[in-house]
C-alpha positions as CSV (number, residue, x, y, z in Angstrom):
1,X,128.2,149.6,159.9
2,X,131.6,148.0,159.8
3,X,131.9,145.2,162.4
4,X,135.4,143.9,162.0
5,X,138.9,145.0,161.1
6,X,138.8,142.8,158.1
7,X,135.6,144.4,156.8
8,X,137.1,147.9,157.5
9,X,140.1,147.0,155.5
10,X,138.0,145.7,152.6
11,X,135.9,148.9,152.7
12,X,139.1,151.0,152.6
13,X,140.5,149.0,149.7
14,X,137.2,149.3,147.8
15,X,137.2,153.1,148.3
16,X,140.8,153.4,147.3
17,X,140.1,151.3,144.1
18,X,137.2,153.6,143.1
19,X,139.3,156.7,143.7
20,X,142.2,155.4,141.7
21,X,139.8,154.3,138.9
22,X,138.3,157.8,138.8
23,X,141.7,159.3,138.6
24,X,142.7,157.2,135.6
25,X,139.3,157.5,133.8
26,X,137.8,154.1,134.5
27,X,134.0,154.2,135.0
28,X,132.1,152.3,137.7
29,X,130.4,150.3,135.0
30,X,133.8,149.2,133.6
31,X,134.8,148.1,137.1
32,X,131.5,146.2,137.5
33,X,132.0,144.4,134.2
34,X,135.5,143.4,135.1
35,X,134.4,142.0,138.5
36,X,131.5,140.1,136.9
37,X,133.9,138.6,134.3
38,X,136.4,137.7,137.0
39,X,133.7,136.0,139.0
40,X,132.5,134.0,136.0
41,X,136.1,132.9,135.2
42,X,136.6,131.9,138.8
43,X,133.5,129.8,138.8
44,X,134.5,128.1,135.5
45,X,137.8,127.0,137.0
């Protein structure tokens, strides 16, 4: 259950990202790998 406007916006952004990725042929696994790499780089800096 969404409890705030901020969470609702984040949920909407996530769904929009997944739909766009599907449209351009990016898989969920590729998205996960990108996010994981981004998080690792963020921790390193």
